[in-house]
C-alpha positions in Angstrom: -25.9 19.8 23.1 -24.8 18.6 20.0 -21.3 17.8 18.9 -20.3 20.2 15.6 -20.1 17.9 12.2 -16.7 17.0 11.3 -15.2 17.8 8.1 -15.6 15.3 5.4 -11.7 15.0 5.3 -11.9 14.3 9.1 -14.4 11.7 8.6 -11.8 10.1 6.2 -9.3 10.4 8.8 -11.0 8.6 11.3 -12.1 5.9 9.3 -8.6 4.7 7.6 -6.0 2.7 8.7 -2.4 1.8 7.5 -0.6 -1.2 6.9 3.0 -1.3 6.5 4.9 -4.2 5.7 8.4 -4.5 6.7 11.2 -6.8 6.3 14.9 -5.8 8.4 14.0 -2.3 8.7 14.3 -1.5 12.0 16.6 2.0 10.8 13.4 3.3 9.8 10.6 1.5 10.7 9.8 3.4 14.1 9.9 7.2 12.5 7.6 5.8 9.6 5.3 4.5 12.6 5.5 7.5 14.6 4.7 9.8 11.4 2.0 7.9 9.9 0.3 7.7 13.5 0.4 11.9 13.8 -2.3 10.9 10.5 -3.9 7.9 11.4 -5.1 6.6 14.7 -4.9 2.8 13.5 -1.3 1.8 12.3 -0.4 -2.2 11.9 3.1 -3.3 10.9 3.4 -6.5 9.7 6.7 -7.8 9.9 7.8 -10.2 7.4 9.9 -12.7 9.1 12.8 -9.9 10.4 15.5 -11.2 12.1 16.3 -7.5 13.7 14.3 -5.4 15.8 11.9 -4.3 13.6 8.7 -5.6 15.2 10.3 -4.2 18.8 10.9 -0.6 16.8 7.4 -0.6 15.0 5.8 -1.6 18.9 8.1 1.2 20.7 6.2 3.6 18.1 2.9 3.0 18.9 1.9 0.6 16.3 -0.1 -2.9 16.3 2.3 -5.2 15.0 1.4 -9.0 13.5 4.6 -11.0 12.9 5.1 -14.1 10.5 7.2 -16.7 11.8 9.5 -16.9 8.5 9.8 -14.4 5.4 7.0 -15.1 3.2 7.4 -12.1 0.9 5.9 -8.4 0.6 2.9 -9.9 -1.2 2.0 -11.9 1.8 2.6 -9.3 4.3 0.1 -7.3 2.9 -2.3 -9.7 2.5 -2.3 -10.1 6.0 -2.8 -6.5 7.3 -5.7 -6.2 4.5 -7.4 -9.5 6.5 -7.0 -7.9 9.6 -8.6 -5.1 8.8 -11.2 -6.7 7.2 -11.9 -9.0 9.5 -11.5 -6.0 12.5 -14.5 -4.2 10.7 -16.5 -7.1 10.4 -19.4 -7.9 12.0 -17.4 -9.8 14.9 -15.3 -6.7 15.4 -14.8 -4.3 18.4 -14.8 -0.7 19.1 -13.3 1.7 16.5 -11.9 -0.7 14.1 -15.5 -1.4 13.2 -15.3 2.0 11.4 -12.4 1.3 9.3 -14.0 1.8 5.5 -10.2 2.9 3.9 -6.9 0.9 4.1 -3.5 3.1 3.0 -0.6 1.2 2.1 2.8 2.5 2.7 6.8 1.0 2.6 8.6 1.1 5.8 12.1 2.2 4.5 11.4 6.0 3.9 10.6 6.3 0.4 6.8 7.4 0.9 6.2 10.2 3.2 3.6 9.6 5.3 2.4 13.0 5.7 1.3 12.3 2.1 -1.4 10.4 3.3 -3.4 13.9 3.4 -3.2 13.4 -0.6 -4.7 10.4 -0.6 -7.3 11.0 1.9 -8.3 14.2 0.0 -8.8 12.2 -3.1 -11.1 10.0 -1.3 -13.3 12.4 -0.2 -14.4 13.2 -3.8 -14.7 9.5 -4.5 -18.6 8.3 -5.3 -17.3 4.8 -5.6 -14.9 2.5 -3.9 -11.7 3.3 -5.4 -8.1 2.2 -5.8 -5.8 5.2 -5.2 -1.9 4.7 -6.2 0.9 7.0 -5.8 2.3 8.4 -9.0 5.8 9.6 -8.8 6.4 10.3 -12.6 5.0 13.9 -12.7 8.4 14.8 -10.9 11.2 12.4 -11.5 13.8 14.4 -9.5 16.2 12.2 -7.8 14.4 8.8 -9.4 17.2 6.8 -11.0 17.4 6.6 -14.4 17.1 3.0 -14.8 14.1 3.2 -12.5 12.4 5.8 -14.9 13.0 3.4 -17.7 11.6 0.6 -16.1 8.6 2.0 -14.3 7.7 3.5 -17.7 7.7 0.3 -19.5 6.2 -1.8 -17.0 3.5 0.8 -16.5 2.4 1.1 -20.2 2.1 -2.8 -20.4 0.3 -3.3 -17.1 -1.9 -0.7 -18.1 -3.0 -2.2 -21.2 -3.7 -5.2 -19.6 -6.3 -3.3 -16.9 -7.6 -1.6 -19.6 -6.9 2.1 -17.9 -4.3 4.4 -17.9 -1.8 3.9 -14.4 0.9 6.0 -14.6 3.1 4.6 -12.0 2.3 0.9 -11.3 5.6 0.3 -9.6 4.5 2.7 -6.6 3.6 1.0 -3.3 2.2 4.0 -2.2 -1.9 3.3 -2.2 -5.2 3.6 -0.6 -8.1 1.5 -1.5 -11.8 1.1 0.2 -12.2 -2.0 2.3 -14.8 -3.4 0.1 -12.2 -4.3 -2.4 -10.2 -6.4 0.2 -11.8 -9.5 -0.4 -11.0 -9.4 -3.7 -7.1 -8.9 -3.2 -6.3 -11.5 -1.0 -5.4 -13.8 -3.6 -2.7 -13.4 -6.2 1.2 -13.4 -5.7 3.4 -13.5 -2.6 5.9 -11.3 -3.5 6.6 -8.0 -5.3 4.5 -9.1 -8.3 1.2 -9.3 -6.2 1.5 -5.3 -5.9 1.1 -5.5 -9.8 -1.6 -8.2 -9.9 -3.9 -6.8 -7.5 -4.2 -3.7 -10.1 -5.2 -6.4 -13.1 -7.5 -8.3 -10.4 -9.2 -4.7 -9.3 -9.3 -3.1 -13.1 -11.1 -6.6 -14.3 -13.6 -6.3 -11.6 -14.8 -2.9 -12.9 -12.8 -1.0 -10.2 -11.6 2.5 -11.1 -7.5 3.3 -10.4 -7.0 6.8 -9.9 -3.5 8.1 -9.3 -2.3 10.8 -6.7 1.5 12.8 -7.3 3.6 12.2 -4.4 6.9 13.0 -4.0 10.1 10.9 -5.2 12.5 9.8 -2.2 15.5 7.6 -2.6 18.0 8.1 0.3 19.7 5.2 1.8 17.4 2.4 1.4 18.5 -0.9 -0.3 16.4 -2.2 -2.6 14.7 -6.0 -1.5 13.9 -6.5 -5.1 15.6 -9.4 -7.0 16.2 -7.9 -10.7 16.6 -11.3 -12.3 13.7 -13.1 -10.2 11.1 -10.8 -9.8 11.8 -9.8 -13.8 11.0 -13.7 -14.2 8.1 -13.4 -12.0 6.7 -10.2 -13.9 7.1 -11.6 -17.5 5.3 -14.8 -16.0 2.3 -12.6 -14.6 2.0 -10.7 -17.7 1.7 -14.0 -20.1 -0.5 -15.4 -17.6 -3.3 -12.4 -17.7 -2.7 -12.0 -21.3 -4.2 -15.5 -21.9 -7.2 -14.4 -19.8 
């Protein structure tokens, strides 16, 4: 007896893995992992040198966990996670990991709703080529602090110009990308500037960046961005790519 064919969405779901970079997030990470595992079978948390129980809480919730021996920055945590799924899906990978063709990226602090991974997978169903999907919070700004609205709009406008395509919310860390893009994205910065730089890299390699509407969520999380330091990194990044 032949097995019934799975729907396109079910096929995408079975081939999608998550990467959750985390640092000092023992309060939220367990719930985020549990809710992500309700959507996906493969969930990887990269603990970027936390001194609390982030790694333990993630494991208890059912995630695979990689721990950095020291804090290296969000960019490095993301690259560690991407590299893990790239290696697992290669010729030497084993088991279901070899079927991973999409990677979902989301934050560990509750700012992204794991349930909305479904929105990215629905968009991936109709993708005809390897695509980079990014969340867009700018169509519903309820709950977003005023200063973040201003900064997001300013940065998104400038980065979109460098990318040569419109990206309404370049600062959103909720993303999903085809595994074929990963080798192009393993360089770049090591901290928050990495999330901006990969948009420029992917765009200049000819990849389409498609926005997916998501919910704006701000609760009790404390931003790990250092305004002065990270602003300097951003402007250095912009200057470097303007000259290329």
